[in-house]
N, C-alpha and C positions, 0 to 999 in steps of 0.2 A: 398602585392602590393594593390595599391590603384585603386579605381573605375577609375580614370582618366588615370593612368599608364595601366590599362586594355585595355581601350578604344583607347589608342594609339598603343598598341601591335597589337590588334584586327585589327584596321585599316592599320597598317602597313603590317601585314601579307597578308590582303586580296588585298590591292593596289598590291603588289607585285605578288601574283598568278594571279590577273586578269589581270595585264600587259601583263603576258605570254600568258594567253588565248587570248587578243585582238591580239598578234602577230603570233598567231596560226591559224590552218585551222579548228579548233574544235569550235563547237556550244557551248552556255552556258549549254545544256542539255547534251552534249557530254562528258563535261569538269566536271562537278558538282560532280558526284558520285564517279569517280577516285580519284578527290581532298580530298573528304571527307574521302575517305578510306585511304588515305595517312595520313591525320589529325589523324584517328583513330588508325593506326598503330604508330604514333608518340605518343600517348596518352599511349597506350598500352606499349610502352617501357618504358616510365615515370614511369607509375603503377609498371611496373616489377622491375625496378631498387629500386624503393622506398621500394617495398614489401621483396625484397630479403635481402636486409640491414635489415629490421626488423625481418625476419625470422631467419636469421643467427645470430642474437643477442640473440635471446632465445633458439636456438638450444642448449641442452645439451652438454657437452663435456665429452667423454669418455676417462679414463686415457690412453688407449693403443692405440685407434681406431680415437681418436679426434673428431670432429664433424661428424655426418653423411651427406651424400649429400643432396641438398633440393630438395625437390620432387615437382610433378605437384598438390598435394593435399595439400601442405604447402602453395601454390600460391593460391588454390581455398579458404583456410580458410582464408586467407588474402584478400579476395575479389579482386583479380588482375589476368590475365590471364599469364599463363605461356607460355613464349615464346622459342621456340627452337631456336639454334644459327642462322640459317639462315633466321629466323623472327624477328631478332633483328634489331632494327634502325641502330645502329652503325656499323653493319654489312653491311646494305646496303648505309649508308652513306660513306664507306670507299673502295666500289669495286673498283678495279683496272680498268684502262681505256677500256680495252679490253671486259669487261664482257658487257653481254646483259640485262642492268639494268631492261627493261621492264619485260622480263620473270623471272628475280631475284624477284622483287615484286610479280609478280603472283605467284611463289613458297611461298613465305612469306605467302599471303593470303591463299593459300591450307594448309601448314602447321597448321596455326592456326584453320582453320576449322575442319581437320584431328583430332584436340586435343579437340574440343568443339562442341558438337551435336547442340546445340543451334545456333550456329554460322554457320551450314553447310548450303552452298548455298548462303549465304548472302553477303560476302565481294565481292568487284570487283575484278576481274582476266582477265582483258582486257588492261593492260599496254603495249602491245605489240603494240596497234595501237597509241600510243605517239611517238612523234619523240624522239629519245634517248637525246639529248640536253635540250628538255622540260622537261623530267622527272629529268635530272640531275639538272637543277636550281630549280626545284619544291622541292626536296631532300634540296638542301642549304637552300631554303627560310624556310622551316620546321625544319630544324639543328639550329635553331637559339637557342644561348646558354641562352637566358633569359628563354626560356621555362622549361628549368631543374631547374630553380629556384624558380618559382611559385609554389602556392597551387595547389595541383590536381584538385581541382573542376573547376579552371579555365579553363583547356581544354574543359569541358563541354560549358563554356561560350562562347570559341571561335568557337567551333563546331557550337552552336546555331547561332553566328554570321555570319558563312560561310552560313549556311541554309538561313537566312536572305537575305543575299546580292545575293545569287543565284537566290531566289526567285525575288529578284527586277530584277535581270538582265535577266529574262525570262526563267530560267531553269524550270520552271512549266508552265502547261496549266490549266488556271481556278481555281489556287488557290488550286490544288488538294494536294499537300504535305505539304503546310505549312500554318499555320494559324497565321497572325499577334500578336506579343507578346502582344499588347495592349488587344485585344480582349480574348486572351488565359489568361491574368491576371484579366481580368474583371469577366471572368466565374469562375475562382479559386477563387476570392475574395468573390463573393457572394454565391457559394454554400459550400465553405470550406471544401472540401473533405479529410480529416484527419483521416479516419478509414475504415476499411471492403473493400467490392469490388468496385472497380473502373473500368468502363467499357467504350471504347471508340470504337462503331462499324463502324466508319470511320477515321481511327487513323492517316493517312498520314504518316507523319514523327514522331509521337509519342510526339508532342508537349506539348500536355494536361498533359501526364504522367510526363514530365519530370518538367514544372512548379509546377504539385502537389507535385513531390519531393522537389522543392525548397521550396514550402510553409510548408510542414510537418518539413523540416529542421529549417527553420526559428522559428518554435515553440519549437525547440530544441530536437525534436523526430528523429527517424530513419525510413525512408520510409519502409525498408523491414520487420519492424517489425509491421508498422500500416495498411498497405494497402496490396490489392493485385491487380496487373494491367492485364486487359483483353482488347486485341484489335482485331480489325479484319480490313483488308484492302484490297481492290480488286486488287489494280496494284502490280506486283511483285517488281519493283523498289522500289515503296514506302515501301512496307513490309521490304524489305531489310534495307532501309534507316531508318526506325523505329526500327529495331533492332540493328543496329548500333548506334544510338542515346541513345537508352537506354543503353547499353553496356558502352558507353564512359560516361555516368553519372552514372555509379554504380549501375544501376538499373536492376529489374529482372521482369520480366512478360511474358505472352503468348500471343503472336502477330500471328496470323493465317491469311494465305491469302484466300480471299474469297468473294464472291460477297453478300452484307448484305441484298438483295432483296430477295436471293433465298437460301440463306445458312445461318444457325446460329450456326456456328461452337461452340460456348460457352454455349449453350445453358442456358442462363441467364435471361430469361422472369422471372419477379418478386423477382430476386435474388439480385439486385444491390443496394448498398448504394449510388453510385453516378455515374451518367451517362454524360459524356461531349462529344462533337463532333462538327465539322464545315463539316457537309454533302456537297457534290455538289448540288448545287441550281439548281431548275427546270428541273430535270432530266426527259425525255421522254422515251418512247419506252419499259418501264418494262412490262413485259409478264404477265397480270393480270389472264392469263388463265390457268397458272402453278397451279398445284395443292398446290404446296407449299407457293403460294401468296394466293389462295383462302381461304386455312383452315389455315393461318399462324395466331396462337395465341397472336403474337404480334400486331395484328390489331383490338383492342377491341372494334372500334367504327366503323368498316366496311371498304370496299374498297373506295376510291372516285373514281367518274367516269371519274374526267378529265385525260387527259394522262401526269401527272406531278407528281413527286413522294415526293413532300415536305410533303405531309400530310401523306405518308408511315412512312418517316423518323421521322416525329412529335411523331406517335402513338408508334413507336418502343420505342422511348425516354422514353415515360410514361410506355409503358408496361414492361421494362426492371427492373423499379424501385420496391424495397420491398415497403411494408406500411410506411417506414420511410424516403424513399430514396429522394436524390434530384437529379436534373437534371438541366444541363446549356448547351445551345448550340446555334449555329449560323445559321438563318435562311434568306431567301430571304424576303426584305420588304414586297414584295407582297402576302406574305402568311398570314399577320397577319390578312387581312381583305378580302381575296379569297371568291368568292361566291359559289354558289350551293353547293354541296356535301361536298365540302371542309367545307362550312361555317357551314353546320350540323353538321361536325364533331367536330369542334372547339366550337359549343356550348355543345355539349356531354363532351368536355375535361373542358370547364367553370363549366359547373355544379357538376363536380366531387369535385371542391374546390382545385385543385391542382395547378392551374396557380397562382403562386407567384409573379413573378416580370417580367415585360416586358420592354425592354431597346432599344429604339431607337438610332441607330447610324448613324452618318453622312456619307456623300461620302469620298471616298479616303482612308481609312483605307485599303483595299486591295492592293497588288503591281501592280497585272495585270488588276484591272478592278477598276472603279470609282464608282461603285454603292453603295448605302446605304445598311444596313442591320440591321435585329432584332436580340437582344439576347433574347431567351425564357428561362425561370426559372420556374420548376415544384418543389414543396415540396408537397409529397404525406402524410406527416404528418399532414398537414392543415387539409385533408379531415374529420379527425376525432375531430375536433375543431371547432363547430358552429362558433364562433366568426372571427376566422382566415380563415375560408374556405370561408366566404364571401368576403373577401378582397383581391384586387391587387393592386401592385404598379405598376402605370406607370410612366416611368422615360425616359425623351425625352432629350437625350445627343447631340442632332444633333449640338448644337452650344457650344458644350465643346469639345476642341481637341487642339493640339499642332500641328503647321504647320511645318513639315520637310522639306519639298521642295514642289515646286508648284504641285506635284502630290502626295505626300503622306503627310497623317495625323496620328497622334496616340494620346494617353493618356500621360501625364508626370506622373511620381509617385505619385505626390502630387494630381493629379486628379482623379487617381486610388484611393487613399486613401479616398478623399473627396465620392467618389461613394461608397465605403465601408462603410462609415461612416453614409451616408444616408440610404441605406438599412438597417443598424443596427438599427437607430432610429425607422424606420418603423416596425421592428422585436422587438421592445422594448428593444434592446440591446444597451444602453448607452455607454458602454465603449469604443469603436471605435471612436466615437464622439469626447469624451473628450481627450483621448488619443492623436487623431489627433492635436487637438487644442493646446495641450500642447507643443507637438513635435514642432509646428510653432512657438509658443512663444520661446521655448528654442533655435531654430536656429535663431531667430530675435535678441535674446538679445547675442547670442555669435558672430554673425556677427557685431552687433553694437560695440561690445567691440574690435573687431578685426579692426573694421574701425576707432575706436578711437586712437587706438595703433599707426594703421599706418599712421593717420593723424599727430599724435605727432613725430612720428619717422621721418615723410618727414620733418616736420617743426623745428624740435629740433634734428636733427640726430648729435649723438656726435662725429663722425668724421670730418662731415662737420662743426659743431660749432666750433673744434678747429681751423679751417680755416677761421672763422667768413663768412662761408658761410650758415648756419641755419637761418630759419624764426623763430622769435620769435611769439608766439601767446598766447592768454589767455587758461589756462588749462580749459576746460569745458566740460562735458558729450556730446557725439552727441546722437541726436533722429532721430529716421525715418523720422520725417517731415522735417529735415533740410537737408537730404542727397541728395536729386536731386540739391538742391542749391548749396551745397557743391561740387558736381560732377561737375556742370557747371563750377563755379568757379576754381576749380582746373584745370580742362582742359582748360580753358581760359589763365590762369597763366601759365601752363606747355608749352603750344604753344608759348607764348612770351620769355619765359625761353630758349627753344631749339631755336629759332629763333635768339636770343640774343648771344647765346653760338657757335651757327654757323657762327655767323658773328666774332665773338672774334677769333676761332678757324683758321680762315683764314685768319687773320690779320699776318703781318709780323713778329711783335714782338713775337706772340705765336708760328709760325711756328720755330722760331731760339731757343725757350725755352722748351726743351723736359719734363721737370720735370712738368712745370706749366701745357702745353697741356695734360700732363696724367692725372693730377690732375683734371682739369676740365673734362676730358673726364670721368674718372671714378664717379666723381659726378653727371654727366648727367646720366651715366647708373645705378646708384643706386637711383637716383632721378625717372627715368623711372618705374624702380621696383616698388617702394613705390607707385608710382601715380597708376600703374596698380592694385596692391595689395587692394588698398583703394578702387579703383573703383569697383572690384569683390566683395570685403566684402559690398559695399554699394548696389550692385545689388542683391546680395544675400539676405541682410535684407530686401529690399524691396519686393522681389519675395516673400518670405515667410509671409510678414505682407499681402500681396497682397491676398494669399491663405488663411490665418487666417480670412481676413476680408470676403472672399468670402463665406466660409462656416458659419462663425459665424451669418453674416447678414441674412442669409437666414433660419437659426435655431436659434434665439436669445435666446430661453428659454431652450435651449439643449434637446428638445423635438421634435418628428416628427410634421410638418404641412405641408398643402399644399404648392407648391411656383409655382405660375402661370409660365408658360414657362418652368417649369422643371420637377415638380413631383406632383403626384395627387394620393391619394388611391382611388379606384373605388369600388363599390358593384357589385354583378352579374346581380341585376336588372339593374344598369346603363349600364353595357356590353350588356345586353340583349337588351336595348332599341335602343342601337346603332348597331343594327345587328350582334351583338357578335364581333365586331371589337375589335382587340387587338392593334390597332396602337396607341401608346403612345399620339402622337400629337392631336389626337382627343379629349384628355380628359383633357390635362394639360393645354391648351389654350396658350396665348401669355404673354409673361414677360411684366410686367407695365414698362410703359416708364415713367422716373424719370422726374417730372417739376420743375427743379430747378431755375426757373426764369432767364434762361440764357440771359444776354445782350452782344450782340456780340461786340459792340463799347466800352461798359464797359471793359469787357475782354482784348480786344486789348489795351485800357489804361494801364490795368494793366500788360500785357505783356512788354510794352514800359518802364514802370517804373522799371519791375523786370531787363531787360536788362540793364537800365541803371544802376542798383544797382550793378549788377554783373560787369560792365565795370568799375565802381569805386574801388570795391574790388578788381579785377584783377590788376589794375593799381596800386594799393598800394603794392600788393605783388609783382608785377613786379619791382617797384622801389626798394622795400626792397632787392630783389635778386640782383638786378643792383650795389646797393650800397655795398653789400658784395664782389661782385666780383671784384669791384673797389677797395675796401680796399686791396684787395688781389694782387692789380696790374695787373688783367686779363682783 
């Protein structure tokens, strides 16, 4: 399944499910967990069927008794959930009309929980609150046959997509269960969690763990053999969401419910290789009089006096790390230069040398609030290196984003790669930078080749040529510098062709001649397809050339350098001189404005000339097309 096909499937399933919610009496919050439970059940059935086939193929055949029965242990070894008959999707999808489908789904969930202690109390079992018709229609939506043909990991992607969409639709408050993928991916790209103990003490729906799993798999490794996941989550529903999310992605971990301010269930201080989190911002009301808070060894720099938990979280993340551990977490922007005792704690943190990278993120990355945020990164291995411990990378990404909608921003995959490349250069690792530029060049080259092929197919189509419809043009390589001009030229010529064809199709002569009419319609449809293919290939080439230029122009020597408005490496002394502020914008300055001697009147004259040239070229193309059509008697 291609990425485009997956996006189309995700969108189709979501729109169908969300349409049902819109016509029901349920809120997004009431609807989200049960729907995710159905998606979990559908995925479990798919894995069950795949595993059963694989298990049965490997079972030895006894001469008299034949193959033995498949057991629950067989499924466990195949990393699949064993499903009793009444817990299987095909049983639920074929229930007779009179059955109570809500209770049947509840029973399916209970049966799974009875077989797997790790899922006990996790799965939703309140389907009796749904209208019968709503449940039946949801079952039909997830009974889509295409779900049986796609790779197993696609279910995990669909589950993530639904989590994302529920977060956008208001099924969470304050971003408590869902961290936007762009922020998760940035954290993973910078700390590279590929071994050992990974902890998230505010794990929400376990998005950090899931992306870590993707990261390790992309390196060709198995997460189960490389990392151990430990999570803690305050809210019961979020804890259950996290366990379902882990299960649907085939990941194992210990996720416990508890209030991290007062309970440290995993006792991980000083033991973690990686810590990742998106804790709730600016929490007040923490009871600092409790002994568990006053004597907490996770607060090595002391209790802040302000009624704000940001600097409790920040200290936890530092204290959990082992001497070589890395942490990456989301924090309110205000924490980067908060005053009073928070400033004193921040000063002690800076003096350890562990503060590695500070990243300023712009507004609209969260779905339920538009505030900016900051990503903090610790690397305790720096503490033992006198040269590295004195340096911190300040990275201001407030002007780096993709506009998804008027209220939502994110990072493109290429922007994420650029971020990783910059951090790599800062750390002395040039590999990601060169690999990124090489991949962009390859994309441009491939897209140019595709654009050239589509251009020639468009103008020298064999089928059209046989009917004297094709345009003859000189064979020459297409370069990115020509693409914008060719796109405009082609768009203009295509509009004229379509207008002329419409007139001819409406003529009395063609209305009477079915063969000629269909021939013209087929030619127009084929031309439309090829025009679109050329435009897409051209856009692809221009996009990757732009990304290559963005990264290469800022680091032309292939080595790190400070870039005004984007990044700067600062020393502890400079941070101290700025009252220990860790706000990147204070240090990176403003991007230099390019003075290219812009002359408005001259540029307008150039545009007028360009338009005249395009009009002339389009007229020539349109005339040639009309000549071919006339020669055919159309």
